[in-house]
PyMOL Python script that loads the backbone (N, CA, C, O; Angstrom):
from pymol import cmd

cmd.read_pdbstr("""\
ATOM      1  N   MET A   1       8.884   9.026   3.909  1.00  0.00           N
ATOM      2  CA  MET A   1       8.019   8.159   4.672  1.00  0.00           C
ATOM      3  C   MET A   1       8.901   7.298   5.571  1.00  0.00           C
ATOM      4  O   MET A   1       9.890   6.719   5.121  1.00  0.00           O
ATOM      5  N   SER A   2       8.536   7.224   6.820  1.00  0.00           N
ATOM      6  CA  SER A   2       9.321   6.426   7.763  1.00  0.00           C
ATOM      7  C   SER A   2       9.065   4.932   7.537  1.00  0.00           C
ATOM      8  O   SER A   2       8.098   4.544   6.883  1.00  0.00           O
ATOM      9  N   GLY A   3       9.940   4.120   8.085  1.00  0.00           N
ATOM     10  CA  GLY A   3       9.752   2.677   8.011  1.00  0.00           C
ATOM     11  C   GLY A   3       8.452   2.244   8.664  1.00  0.00           C
ATOM     12  O   GLY A   3       7.777   1.333   8.185  1.00  0.00           O
ATOM     13  N   TRP A   4       8.104   2.910   9.772  1.00  0.00           N
ATOM     14  CA  TRP A   4       6.857   2.573  10.467  1.00  0.00           C
ATOM     15  C   TRP A   4       5.653   2.847   9.578  1.00  0.00           C
ATOM     16  O   TRP A   4       4.740   2.025   9.497  1.00  0.00           O
ATOM     17  N   GLU A   5       5.644   3.996   8.912  1.00  0.00           N
ATOM     18  CA  GLU A   5       4.525   4.339   8.030  1.00  0.00           C
ATOM     19  C   GLU A   5       4.430   3.359   6.866  1.00  0.00           C
ATOM     20  O   GLU A   5       3.332   2.943   6.495  1.00  0.00           O
ATOM     21  N   LEU A   6       5.563   2.991   6.291  1.00  0.00           N
ATOM     22  CA  LEU A   6       5.563   2.031   5.189  1.00  0.00           C
ATOM     23  C   LEU A   6       4.991   0.695   5.660  1.00  0.00           C
ATOM     24  O   LEU A   6       4.127   0.124   4.995  1.00  0.00           O
ATOM     25  N   PHE A   7       5.461   0.198   6.792  1.00  0.00           N
ATOM     26  CA  PHE A   7       4.970  -1.060   7.352  1.00  0.00           C
ATOM     27  C   PHE A   7       3.482  -0.974   7.656  1.00  0.00           C
ATOM     28  O   PHE A   7       2.738  -1.915   7.379  1.00  0.00           O
ATOM     29  N   PHE A   8       3.038   0.148   8.224  1.00  0.00           N
ATOM     30  CA  PHE A   8       1.633   0.347   8.557  1.00  0.00           C
ATOM     31  C   PHE A   8       0.767   0.255   7.302  1.00  0.00           C
ATOM     32  O   PHE A   8      -0.227  -0.471   7.282  1.00  0.00           O
ATOM     33  N   HIS A   9       1.140   0.988   6.261  1.00  0.00           N
ATOM     34  CA  HIS A   9       0.338   1.005   5.035  1.00  0.00           C
ATOM     35  C   HIS A   9       0.345  -0.353   4.338  1.00  0.00           C
ATOM     36  O   HIS A   9      -0.669  -0.767   3.776  1.00  0.00           O
ATOM     37  N   GLN A  10       1.475  -1.043   4.371  1.00  0.00           N
ATOM     38  CA  GLN A  10       1.519  -2.387   3.796  1.00  0.00           C
ATOM     39  C   GLN A  10       0.576  -3.321   4.542  1.00  0.00           C
ATOM     40  O   GLN A  10      -0.116  -4.138   3.934  1.00  0.00           O
ATOM     41  N   GLY A  11       0.558  -3.192   5.865  1.00  0.00           N
ATOM     42  CA  GLY A  11      -0.333  -4.031   6.671  1.00  0.00           C
ATOM     43  C   GLY A  11      -1.799  -3.751   6.393  1.00  0.00           C
ATOM     44  O   GLY A  11      -2.606  -4.676   6.296  1.00  0.00           O
ATOM     45  N   VAL A  12      -2.145  -2.472   6.264  1.00  0.00           N
ATOM     46  CA  VAL A  12      -3.530  -2.100   5.962  1.00  0.00           C
ATOM     47  C   VAL A  12      -3.933  -2.659   4.595  1.00  0.00           C
ATOM     48  O   VAL A  12      -5.020  -3.215   4.441  1.00  0.00           O
ATOM     49  N   GLN A  13      -3.052  -2.508   3.612  1.00  0.00           N
ATOM     50  CA  GLN A  13      -3.350  -3.017   2.272  1.00  0.00           C
ATOM     51  C   GLN A  13      -3.441  -4.542   2.246  1.00  0.00           C
ATOM     52  O   GLN A  13      -4.302  -5.101   1.567  1.00  0.00           O
ATOM     53  N   ALA A  14      -2.560  -5.212   2.978  1.00  0.00           N
ATOM     54  CA  ALA A  14      -2.595  -6.675   3.027  1.00  0.00           C
ATOM     55  C   ALA A  14      -3.885  -7.148   3.692  1.00  0.00           C
ATOM     56  O   ALA A  14      -4.509  -8.101   3.224  1.00  0.00           O
ATOM     57  N   PHE A  15      -4.286  -6.497   4.769  1.00  0.00           N
ATOM     58  CA  PHE A  15      -5.533  -6.871   5.441  1.00  0.00           C
ATOM     59  C   PHE A  15      -6.701  -6.739   4.480  1.00  0.00           C
ATOM     60  O   PHE A  15      -7.539  -7.636   4.381  1.00  0.00           O
ATOM     61  N   ARG A  16      -6.754  -5.616   3.771  1.00  0.00           N
ATOM     62  CA  ARG A  16      -7.829  -5.372   2.807  1.00  0.00           C
ATOM     63  C   ARG A  16      -7.811  -6.431   1.701  1.00  0.00           C
ATOM     64  O   ARG A  16      -8.862  -6.933   1.302  1.00  0.00           O
ATOM     65  N   HIS A  17      -6.634  -6.762   1.213  1.00  0.00           N
ATOM     66  CA  HIS A  17      -6.498  -7.737   0.128  1.00  0.00           C
ATOM     67  C   HIS A  17      -6.970  -9.125   0.562  1.00  0.00           C
ATOM     68  O   HIS A  17      -7.725  -9.775  -0.161  1.00  0.00           O
ATOM     69  N   PHE A  18      -6.535  -9.577   1.724  1.00  0.00           N
ATOM     70  CA  PHE A  18      -6.815 -10.954   2.141  1.00  0.00           C
ATOM     71  C   PHE A  18      -8.187 -11.129   2.774  1.00  0.00           C
ATOM     72  O   PHE A  18      -8.726 -12.236   2.769  1.00  0.00           O
ATOM     73  N   THR A  19      -8.769 -10.054   3.323  1.00  0.00           N
ATOM     74  CA  THR A  19     -10.079 -10.196   3.970  1.00  0.00           C
ATOM     75  C   THR A  19     -11.209  -9.589   3.158  1.00  0.00           C
ATOM     76  O   THR A  19     -12.371  -9.949   3.348  1.00  0.00           O
ATOM     77  N   GLY A  20     -10.880  -8.666   2.249  1.00  0.00           N
ATOM     78  CA  GLY A  20     -11.921  -7.967   1.506  1.00  0.00           C
ATOM     79  C   GLY A  20     -12.638  -6.920   2.334  1.00  0.00           C
ATOM     80  O   GLY A  20     -13.664  -6.386   1.914  1.00  0.00           O
ATOM     81  N   ARG A  21     -12.106  -6.626   3.502  1.00  0.00           N
ATOM     82  CA  ARG A  21     -12.734  -5.663   4.414  1.00  0.00           C
ATOM     83  C   ARG A  21     -11.912  -4.381   4.457  1.00  0.00           C
ATOM     84  O   ARG A  21     -10.685  -4.411   4.370  1.00  0.00           O
ATOM     85  N   GLU A  22     -12.599  -3.274   4.589  1.00  0.00           N
ATOM     86  CA  GLU A  22     -11.941  -1.982   4.696  1.00  0.00           C
ATOM     87  C   GLU A  22     -11.424  -1.767   6.117  1.00  0.00           C
ATOM     88  O   GLU A  22     -11.931  -2.352   7.075  1.00  0.00           O
ATOM     89  N   VAL A  23     -10.416  -0.924   6.229  1.00  0.00           N
ATOM     90  CA  VAL A  23      -9.816  -0.604   7.514  1.00  0.00           C
ATOM     91  C   VAL A  23      -9.925   0.908   7.713  1.00  0.00           C
ATOM     92  O   VAL A  23      -9.663   1.685   6.795  1.00  0.00           O
ATOM     93  N   ASP A  24     -10.310   1.310   8.911  1.00  0.00           N
ATOM     94  CA  ASP A  24     -10.295   2.734   9.258  1.00  0.00           C
ATOM     95  C   ASP A  24      -8.863   3.060   9.664  1.00  0.00           C
ATOM     96  O   ASP A  24      -8.510   3.020  10.843  1.00  0.00           O
ATOM     97  N   ALA A  25      -8.045   3.384   8.662  1.00  0.00           N
ATOM     98  CA  ALA A  25      -6.610   3.569   8.886  1.00  0.00           C
ATOM     99  C   ALA A  25      -6.297   4.659   9.913  1.00  0.00           C
ATOM    100  O   ALA A  25      -5.440   4.439  10.768  1.00  0.00           O
ATOM    101  N   PRO A  26      -6.951   5.825   9.869  1.00  0.00           N
ATOM    102  CA  PRO A  26      -6.647   6.842  10.887  1.00  0.00           C
ATOM    103  C   PRO A  26      -6.962   6.367  12.310  1.00  0.00           C
ATOM    104  O   PRO A  26      -6.206   6.654  13.238  1.00  0.00           O
ATOM    105  N   ALA A  27      -8.063   5.649  12.485  1.00  0.00           N
ATOM    106  CA  ALA A  27      -8.417   5.148  13.816  1.00  0.00           C
ATOM    107  C   ALA A  27      -7.431   4.070  14.266  1.00  0.00           C
ATOM    108  O   ALA A  27      -7.037   4.029  15.432  1.00  0.00           O
ATOM    109  N   LEU A  28      -7.038   3.203  13.339  1.00  0.00           N
ATOM    110  CA  LEU A  28      -6.066   2.159  13.673  1.00  0.00           C
ATOM    111  C   LEU A  28      -4.730   2.769  14.049  1.00  0.00           C
ATOM    112  O   LEU A  28      -4.117   2.357  15.034  1.00  0.00           O
ATOM    113  N   ARG A  29      -4.266   3.755  13.272  1.00  0.00           N
ATOM    114  CA  ARG A  29      -2.999   4.417  13.570  1.00  0.00           C
ATOM    115  C   ARG A  29      -3.037   5.038  14.958  1.00  0.00           C
ATOM    116  O   ARG A  29      -2.097   4.892  15.740  1.00  0.00           O
ATOM    117  N   SER A  30      -4.125   5.729  15.256  1.00  0.00           N
ATOM    118  CA  SER A  30      -4.267   6.380  16.561  1.00  0.00           C
ATOM    119  C   SER A  30      -4.243   5.352  17.692  1.00  0.00           C
ATOM    120  O   SER A  30      -3.579   5.558  18.707  1.00  0.00           O
ATOM    121  N   ALA A  31      -4.965   4.249  17.518  1.00  0.00           N
ATOM    122  CA  ALA A  31      -5.010   3.213  18.553  1.00  0.00           C
ATOM    123  C   ALA A  31      -3.633   2.583  18.760  1.00  0.00           C
ATOM    124  O   ALA A  31      -3.218   2.350  19.895  1.00  0.00           O
ATOM    125  N   LEU A  32      -2.932   2.312  17.670  1.00  0.00           N
ATOM    126  CA  LEU A  32      -1.598   1.717  17.793  1.00  0.00           C
ATOM    127  C   LEU A  32      -0.615   2.672  18.464  1.00  0.00           C
ATOM    128  O   LEU A  32       0.196   2.256  19.291  1.00  0.00           O
ATOM    129  N   LEU A  33      -0.690   3.942  18.107  1.00  0.00           N
ATOM    130  CA  LEU A  33       0.206   4.915  18.732  1.00  0.00           C
ATOM    131  C   LEU A  33      -0.126   5.099  20.215  1.00  0.00           C
ATOM    132  O   LEU A  33       0.777   5.280  21.031  1.00  0.00           O
ATOM    133  N   ASP A  34      -1.410   5.053  20.569  1.00  0.00           N
ATOM    134  CA  ASP A  34      -1.797   5.122  21.984  1.00  0.00           C
ATOM    135  C   ASP A  34      -1.234   3.937  22.758  1.00  0.00           C
ATOM    136  O   ASP A  34      -0.712   4.104  23.861  1.00  0.00           O
ATOM    137  N   LEU A  35      -1.338   2.735  22.182  1.00  0.00           N
ATOM    138  CA  LEU A  35      -0.790   1.539  22.838  1.00  0.00           C
ATOM    139  C   LEU A  35       0.720   1.649  22.998  1.00  0.00           C
ATOM    140  O   LEU A  35       1.278   1.254  24.022  1.00  0.00           O
ATOM    141  N   HIS A  36       1.367   2.184  21.982  1.00  0.00           N
ATOM    142  CA  HIS A  36       2.822   2.351  22.058  1.00  0.00           C
ATOM    143  C   HIS A  36       3.188   3.333  23.180  1.00  0.00           C
ATOM    144  O   HIS A  36       4.098   3.073  23.966  1.00  0.00           O
ATOM    145  N   ARG A  37       2.478   4.451  23.245  1.00  0.00           N
ATOM    146  CA  ARG A  37       2.740   5.436  24.307  1.00  0.00           C
ATOM    147  C   ARG A  37       2.561   4.819  25.681  1.00  0.00           C
ATOM    148  O   ARG A  37       3.385   5.031  26.571  1.00  0.00           O
ATOM    149  N   GLU A  38       1.487   4.054  25.863  1.00  0.00           N
ATOM    150  CA  GLU A  38       1.215   3.400  27.148  1.00  0.00           C
ATOM    151  C   GLU A  38       2.350   2.438  27.514  1.00  0.00           C
ATOM    152  O   GLU A  38       2.772   2.380  28.669  1.00  0.00           O
ATOM    153  N   ALA A  39       2.839   1.689  26.530  1.00  0.00           N
ATOM    154  CA  ALA A  39       3.907   0.726  26.786  1.00  0.00           C
ATOM    155  C   ALA A  39       5.197   1.435  27.158  1.00  0.00           C
ATOM    156  O   ALA A  39       5.928   0.969  28.032  1.00  0.00           O
ATOM    157  N   VAL A  40       5.486   2.546  26.514  1.00  0.00           N
ATOM    158  CA  VAL A  40       6.727   3.268  26.769  1.00  0.00           C
ATOM    159  C   VAL A  40       6.669   3.997  28.103  1.00  0.00           C
ATOM    160  O   VAL A  40       7.640   4.004  28.860  1.00  0.00           O
ATOM    161  N   GLU A  41       5.523   4.612  28.385  1.00  0.00           N
ATOM    162  CA  GLU A  41       5.399   5.419  29.598  1.00  0.00           C
ATOM    163  C   GLU A  41       5.077   4.584  30.831  1.00  0.00           C
ATOM    164  O   GLU A  41       5.254   5.036  31.962  1.00  0.00           O
ATOM    165  N   GLY A  42       4.605   3.367  30.604  1.00  0.00           N
ATOM    166  CA  GLY A  42       4.325   2.460  31.724  1.00  0.00           C
ATOM    167  C   GLY A  42       3.023   2.576  32.350  1.00  0.00           C
ATOM    168  O   GLY A  42       2.724   1.845  33.294  1.00  0.00           O
TER     169      GLY A  42
END
""", "prot")
cmd.dss("prot")
cmd.show_as("cartoon", "prot")
cmd.util.cbc("prot")
cmd.orient("prot")
């Protein structure tokens, strides 16, 4: 597991723990990766 994946899963779990709300992890991952691509490609 990459550092990014570990950080991502920790963040999802922390959000769930502190808010009591579920996260659509696949949708969040996709959105974050899209934002990263946009930032890198300009």
